[in-house]
ZAVEXRO-895764 format. One line per field, with one value per residue: x, y, z of N, C-alpha, C in turn; residue number from 1. Coordinates in steps of 0.02 Angstrom, whole numbers, plus 50000, padded with zeros to 5 digits. Layout:
N
n.east: (X, ...)
n.north: (Y, ...)
n.up: (Z, ...)
ca.east: (X, ...)
ca.north: (Y, ...)
ca.up: (Z, ...)
c.east: (X, ...)
c.north: (Y, ...)
c.up: (Z, ...)
resi: (NUM, ...)
This chain:
186
n.east: (43587, 43754, 43884, 44033, 44130, 44149, 44262, 44345, 44306, 44365, 44512, 44488, 44419, 44525, 44622, 44558, 44552, 44668, 44757, 44693, 44709, 44846, 44871, 44821, 44911, 45066, 45174, 45320, 45348, 45257, 45153, 45076, 44971, 45025, 45183, 45337, 45379, 45339, 45450, 45590, 45725, 45726, 45649, 45729, 45846, 45784, 45721, 45838, 45879, 45777, 45698, 45556, 45494, 45467, 45410, 45295, 45223, 45218, 45269, 45251, 45390, 45469, 45443, 45518, 45650, 45640, 45639, 45754, 45864, 45831, 45790, 45706, 45551, 45533, 45467, 45367, 45472, 45583, 45760, 45880, 45801, 45812, 45829, 45685, 45663, 45743, 45773, 45778, 45828, 45736, 45575, 45484, 45534, 45651, 45592, 45451, 45341, 45317, 45332, 45217, 45112, 45153, 45145, 45009, 44949, 45021, 45037, 45138, 45250, 45278, 45254, 45341, 45452, 45555, 45527, 45575, 45455, 45395, 45498, 45484, 45349, 45353, 45441, 45365, 45262, 45313, 45380, 45508, 45583, 45595, 45695, 45838, 45902, 46046, 46220, 46358, 46483, 46476, 46482, 46422, 46320, 46307, 46298, 46415, 46560, 46704, 46836, 46789, 46726, 46831, 46909, 46817, 46815, 46952, 46961, 46904, 46991, 47053, 46955, 46795, 46661, 46524, 46546, 46628, 46670, 46702, 46654, 46709, 46690, 46791, 46884, 47004, 47141, 47078, 46956, 46999, 47046, 46925, 46851, 46923, 46891, 46766, 46760, 46694, 46551, 46392)
n.north: (45202, 45220, 45335, 45380, 45507, 45665, 45733, 45608, 45552, 45571, 45531, 45391, 45339, 45371, 45281, 45132, 45138, 45165, 45032, 45006, 45109, 45113, 45001, 45025, 45093, 45116, 45140, 45189, 45259, 45325, 45468, 45474, 45510, 45483, 45444, 45383, 45223, 45074, 45001, 44977, 45021, 45112, 45203, 45249, 45302, 45405, 45493, 45527, 45627, 45704, 45753, 45775, 45692, 45584, 45631, 45709, 45692, 45574, 45654, 45719, 45772, 45672, 45564, 45600, 45603, 45470, 45404, 45436, 45393, 45273, 45190, 45145, 45062, 44886, 44823, 44745, 44723, 44807, 44842, 44731, 44647, 44518, 44371, 44318, 44201, 44099, 44042, 44169, 44260, 44371, 44449, 44471, 44503, 44539, 44565, 44660, 44627, 44494, 44468, 44527, 44442, 44313, 44342, 44371, 44269, 44184, 44253, 44247, 44257, 44387, 44414, 44368, 44278, 44249, 44101, 43933, 43876, 43989, 44021, 43911, 43930, 44049, 44017, 43931, 44022, 44143, 44248, 44296, 44201, 44108, 43979, 44054, 44073, 43976, 44000, 43967, 43902, 43977, 43926, 43960, 44027, 44178, 44256, 44300, 44235, 44215, 44228, 44161, 44037, 43993, 43947, 43854, 43746, 43721, 43653, 43536, 43464, 43345, 43258, 43171, 43261, 43365, 43491, 43488, 43557, 43538, 43425, 43300, 43209, 43231, 43348, 43455, 43536, 43572, 43613, 43716, 43827, 43839, 43895, 44012, 44071, 44109, 44199, 44339, 44433, 44368)
n.up: (53884, 53816, 53764, 53694, 53746, 53651, 53647, 53639, 53532, 53407, 53419, 53455, 53323, 53245, 53297, 53286, 53145, 53104, 53072, 52951, 52859, 52839, 52777, 52663, 52587, 52579, 52499, 52446, 52326, 52322, 52368, 52535, 52675, 52794, 52905, 52831, 52740, 52660, 52660, 52771, 52744, 52641, 52692, 52818, 52725, 52657, 52764, 52840, 52737, 52722, 52864, 52897, 52836, 52905, 53008, 52983, 52868, 52711, 52581, 52426, 52391, 52480, 52397, 52278, 52324, 52383, 52257, 52193, 52286, 52341, 52216, 52079, 52079, 52029, 51876, 51752, 51610, 51665, 51671, 51710, 51778, 51737, 51612, 51528, 51489, 51569, 51739, 51880, 52000, 52030, 52050, 51900, 51731, 51596, 51466, 51419, 51357, 51360, 51491, 51554, 51501, 51558, 51694, 51711, 51690, 51798, 51932, 52024, 51972, 51958, 52085, 52182, 52124, 51975, 51942, 51903, 51854, 51795, 51699, 51611, 51572, 51493, 51400, 51321, 51275, 51232, 51121, 51122, 51187, 51085, 50996, 50945, 50775, 50746, 50774, 50715, 50784, 50912, 51053, 51171, 51147, 51158, 51053, 50989, 50924, 51022, 51128, 51241, 51166, 51099, 51199, 51246, 51140, 51137, 51261, 51223, 51148, 51033, 51062, 51041, 51011, 51016, 50979, 50853, 50721, 50575, 50549, 50561, 50679, 50784, 50885, 50820, 50729, 50605, 50653, 50738, 50656, 50573, 50668, 50703, 50578, 50590, 50689, 50783, 50783, 50769)
ca.east: (43652, 43828, 43914, 44097, 44141, 44155, 44329, 44391, 44279, 44412, 44564, 44461, 44417, 44597, 44662, 44525, 44554, 44734, 44788, 44663, 44737, 44908, 44873, 44799, 44967, 45146, 45225, 45392, 45347, 45170, 45124, 45025, 44951, 45072, 45249, 45372, 45338, 45347, 45528, 45625, 45786, 45720, 45617, 45789, 45875, 45738, 45715, 45896, 45888, 45716, 45661, 45479, 45451, 45462, 45375, 45235, 45192, 45264, 45234, 45286, 45468, 45489, 45430, 45565, 45708, 45650, 45652, 45827, 45901, 45808, 45791, 45633, 45520, 45553, 45420, 45407, 45524, 45631, 45822, 45913, 45760, 45827, 45800, 45625, 45679, 45779, 45750, 45812, 45802, 45704, 45515, 45475, 45585, 45660, 45546, 45391, 45257, 45326, 45326, 45151, 45069, 45162, 45115, 44933, 44931, 45043, 45054, 45190, 45316, 45294, 45242, 45393, 45519, 45530, 45565, 45583, 45390, 45376, 45533, 45457, 45295, 45382, 45482, 45307, 45222, 45345, 45437, 45579, 45610, 45609, 45757, 45861, 45956, 46108, 46276, 46409, 46553, 46454, 46452, 46387, 46242, 46301, 46301, 46483, 46620, 46753, 46886, 46758, 46709, 46888, 46926, 46773, 46842, 47012, 46943, 46882, 47052, 47078, 46912, 46746, 46626, 46469, 46579, 46660, 46653, 46723, 46613, 46741, 46695, 46835, 46912, 47079, 47175, 47038, 46908, 47013, 47035, 46849, 46825, 46951, 46868, 46700, 46768, 46670, 46490, 46363)
ca.north: (45200, 45264, 45385, 45404, 45572, 45692, 45738, 45557, 45503, 45567, 45487, 45325, 45326, 45355, 45215, 45094, 45143, 45184, 44988, 44995, 45163, 45086, 44936, 45047, 45128, 45146, 45130, 45235, 45296, 45362, 45516, 45458, 45573, 45463, 45462, 45322, 45196, 45014, 44987, 45021, 45039, 45169, 45262, 45283, 45351, 45473, 45528, 45563, 45688, 45754, 45716, 45781, 45626, 45528, 45682, 45746, 45644, 45549, 45681, 45714, 45778, 45616, 45510, 45607, 45575, 45388, 45386, 45454, 45365, 45201, 45170, 45140, 44989, 44843, 44808, 44706, 44750, 44833, 44824, 44709, 44608, 44438, 44355, 44286, 44127, 44055, 44059, 44195, 44278, 44426, 44440, 44521, 44489, 44608, 44581, 44693, 44585, 44416, 44465, 44546, 44390, 44271, 44372, 44367, 44179, 44166, 44321, 44232, 44270, 44453, 44447, 44339, 44282, 44215, 44035, 43890, 43863, 44053, 44022, 43866, 43954, 44101, 43970, 43909, 44063, 44204, 44251, 44314, 44135, 44052, 43979, 44102, 44048, 43954, 44031, 43918, 43926, 44015, 43882, 43985, 44069, 44239, 44297, 44308, 44196, 44244, 44190, 44090, 43980, 43958, 43901, 43785, 43704, 43693, 43608, 43461, 43448, 43278, 43216, 43175, 43323, 43404, 43560, 43478, 43612, 43517, 43353, 43232, 43176, 43249, 43428, 43453, 43594, 43604, 43637, 43780, 43851, 43848, 43933, 44082, 44112, 44122, 44243, 44390, 44442, 44317)
ca.up: (53826, 53841, 53724, 53689, 53741, 53586, 53653, 53624, 53474, 53342, 53433, 53441, 53266, 53217, 53316, 53258, 53078, 53074, 53033, 52881, 52828, 52833, 52724, 52605, 52556, 52609, 52448, 52466, 52277, 52314, 52432, 52577, 52741, 52867, 52903, 52836, 52689, 52690, 52656, 52819, 52731, 52608, 52745, 52845, 52702, 52648, 52826, 52856, 52697, 52750, 52921, 52893, 52796, 52960, 53073, 52954, 52806, 52658, 52540, 52348, 52416, 52496, 52340, 52231, 52369, 52377, 52176, 52188, 52343, 52341, 52149, 52040, 52085, 51975, 51857, 51687, 51565, 51694, 51663, 51765, 51810, 51711, 51549, 51528, 51464, 51622, 51801, 51903, 52088, 52041, 52025, 51827, 51691, 51559, 51393, 51451, 51335, 51384, 51568, 51567, 51474, 51596, 51759, 51690, 51709, 51863, 51959, 52058, 51949, 51975, 52157, 52217, 52094, 51922, 51952, 51845, 51819, 51756, 51643, 51572, 51525, 51436, 51335, 51294, 51236, 51222, 51058, 51152, 51194, 51034, 50983, 50878, 50721, 50773, 50763, 50709, 50832, 50965, 51094, 51230, 51140, 51170, 50983, 50986, 50911, 51027, 51169, 51271, 51130, 51092, 51271, 51251, 51105, 51159, 51324, 51200, 51105, 51012, 51087, 51014, 51044, 50978, 50961, 50811, 50656, 50514, 50541, 50563, 50744, 50837, 50882, 50789, 50697, 50543, 50699, 50772, 50604, 50553, 50730, 50691, 50526, 50615, 50737, 50779, 50797, 50718)
c.east: (43713, 43862, 43985, 44097, 44153, 44243, 44382, 44370, 44333, 44471, 44543, 44455, 44484, 44634, 44626, 44539, 44625, 44772, 44750, 44688, 44812, 44924, 44854, 44867, 45021, 45210, 45261, 45372, 45281, 45172, 45077, 45030, 45006, 45145, 45276, 45344, 45365, 45408, 45559, 45692, 45777, 45698, 45676, 45833, 45848, 45739, 45781, 45907, 45829, 45680, 45590, 45448, 45442, 45439, 45320, 45202, 45227, 45228, 45271, 45375, 45487, 45487, 45489, 45620, 45708, 45673, 45726, 45874, 45888, 45793, 45722, 45604, 45527, 45475, 45434, 45435, 45580, 45703, 45842, 45865, 45780, 45790, 45736, 45619, 45706, 45747, 45804, 45779, 45756, 45636, 45517, 45522, 45598, 45623, 45473, 45322, 45265, 45304, 45255, 45101, 45092, 45126, 45040, 44911, 44955, 45066, 45116, 45244, 45330, 45292, 45313, 45445, 45501, 45577, 45571, 45508, 45369, 45428, 45497, 45383, 45304, 45416, 45411, 45275, 45248, 45381, 45492, 45618, 45621, 45670, 45793, 45897, 46018, 46166, 46329, 46482, 46545, 46424, 46414, 46319, 46250, 46304, 46360, 46520, 46684, 46809, 46860, 46737, 46778, 46910, 46884, 46795, 46905, 47012, 46923, 46935, 47061, 47011, 46842, 46691, 46575, 46496, 46611, 46626, 46661, 46689, 46652, 46741, 46733, 46857, 46984, 47092, 47111, 46978, 46940, 47008, 46988, 46831, 46859, 46934, 46804, 46707, 46735, 46598, 46434, 46317)
c.north: (45238, 45290, 45379, 45479, 45605, 45706, 45678, 45514, 45502, 45520, 45408, 45303, 45313, 45293, 45145, 45089, 45156, 45112, 44979, 45050, 45136, 45047, 44974, 45069, 45151, 45139, 45194, 45274, 45325, 45404, 45476, 45507, 45524, 45467, 45379, 45290, 45118, 44970, 45026, 45054, 45112, 45212, 45296, 45323, 45424, 45515, 45566, 45646, 45735, 45728, 45727, 45735, 45564, 45563, 45698, 45692, 45635, 45587, 45685, 45725, 45714, 45562, 45524, 45591, 45500, 45370, 45379, 45410, 45294, 45172, 45155, 45072, 44931, 44834, 44759, 44747, 44798, 44805, 44784, 44638, 44522, 44431, 44319, 44211, 44072, 44081, 44113, 44225, 44332, 44412, 44487, 44479, 44554, 44616, 44595, 44649, 44515, 44430, 44486, 44480, 44326, 44276, 44363, 44304, 44157, 44220, 44309, 44253, 44339, 44476, 44425, 44326, 44235, 44153, 43996, 43874, 43926, 44055, 43975, 43883, 44019, 44062, 43947, 43954, 44132, 44193, 44267, 44254, 44078, 44045, 44016, 44054, 44028, 43986, 43988, 43941, 43957, 43974, 43890, 44017, 44137, 44288, 44319, 44251, 44230, 44204, 44138, 44029, 43951, 43927, 43844, 43735, 43686, 43629, 43538, 43437, 43383, 43229, 43219, 43225, 43350, 43481, 43562, 43523, 43578, 43436, 43297, 43185, 43207, 43322, 43424, 43518, 43611, 43627, 43709, 43837, 43880, 43900, 44018, 44106, 44133, 44183, 44310, 44393, 44398, 44347)
c.up: (53852, 53769, 53735, 53687, 53679, 53594, 53630, 53550, 53416, 53356, 53429, 53376, 53231, 53235, 53297, 53189, 53057, 53045, 52967, 52828, 52811, 52788, 52675, 52558, 52583, 52568, 52454, 52391, 52263, 52373, 52475, 52640, 52798, 52840, 52879, 52775, 52714, 52687, 52713, 52794, 52701, 52644, 52789, 52799, 52684, 52698, 52861, 52793, 52708, 52806, 52933, 52859, 52863, 53018, 53051, 52925, 52751, 52601, 52459, 52348, 52433, 52448, 52299, 52266, 52357, 52308, 52172, 52214, 52330, 52258, 52136, 52063, 52026, 51943, 51781, 51642, 51592, 51697, 51723, 51806, 51785, 51642, 51569, 51525, 51517, 51689, 51824, 51975, 52097, 52019, 51940, 51783, 51641, 51498, 51427, 51417, 51366, 51465, 51599, 51559, 51545, 51662, 51759, 51727, 51772, 51886, 52012, 52050, 51944, 52040, 52194, 52179, 52027, 51921, 51883, 51813, 51766, 51676, 51589, 51529, 51475, 51379, 51295, 51257, 51227, 51161, 51066, 51162, 51141, 51024, 50913, 50841, 50759, 50745, 50751, 50741, 50891, 50992, 51141, 51226, 51143, 51105, 50952, 50972, 50947, 51085, 51211, 51241, 51102, 51155, 51281, 51196, 51115, 51225, 51286, 51144, 51095, 51053, 51046, 51047, 50990, 50948, 50899, 50749, 50585, 50503, 50533, 50621, 50800, 50832, 50865, 50753, 50645, 50592, 50712, 50701, 50574, 50604, 50715, 50640, 50528, 50661, 50725, 50801, 50755, 50668)
resi: (1, 2, 3, 4, 5, 6, 7, 8, 9, 10, 11, 12, 13, 14, 15, 16, 17, 18, 19, 20, 21, 22, 23, 24, 25, 26, 27, 28, 29, 30, 31, 32, 33, 34, 35, 36, 37, 38, 39, 40, 41, 42, 43, 44, 45, 46, 47, 48, 49, 50, 51, 52, 53, 54, 55, 56, 57, 58, 59, 60, 61, 62, 63, 64, 65, 66, 67, 68, 69, 70, 71, 72, 73, 74, 75, 76, 77, 78, 79, 80, 81, 82, 83, 84, 85, 86, 87, 88, 89, 90, 91, 92, 93, 94, 95, 96, 97, 98, 99, 100, 101, 102, 103, 104, 105, 106, 107, 108, 109, 110, 111, 112, 113, 114, 115, 116, 117, 118, 119, 120, 121, 122, 123, 124, 125, 126, 127, 128, 129, 130, 131, 132, 133, 134, 135, 136, 137, 138, 139, 140, 141, 142, 143, 144, 145, 146, 147, 148, 149, 150, 151, 152, 153, 154, 155, 156, 157, 158, 159, 160, 161, 162, 163, 164, 165, 166, 167, 168, 169, 170, 171, 172, 173, 174, 175, 176, 177, 178, 179, 180, 181, 182, 183, 184, 185, 186)
């Protein structure tokens, strides 16, 4: 029977278990007993401020620096993650309830990106994606009749268009007058 010398037992166990330990958590926003985190750019920035984060362990001080310099991790409802009702390049979307429901059905939407399938699913099941009441004259749907809508109307001048506000079938001065009367928030 052969035995590993006790002198080598602990380092051997650490070498064998290190990949498992690293896989458990290297989240930049959670403390852990090893150095660095799973985001190399964030690790670099944090370690410039506090070198101990790359020399000893990723402790609570490192986490606080990461929150300050690397930003909060995105999650359902995070600002800037995008409209739930349309495709966007980020995972998650800005409406917490809708995002949570869609991601429970299709985790890809929160793991990878909010693609067209995620947006379609949101449109089917989320109240936030129901068609709002239409606002006459708001051709781009931003909730305000403004210069953008005026430019759209003028680009269709004297043509047949679904932007016709007076119902005569084409864009003319009557439509322009009506649009100006509708000017402002819906």
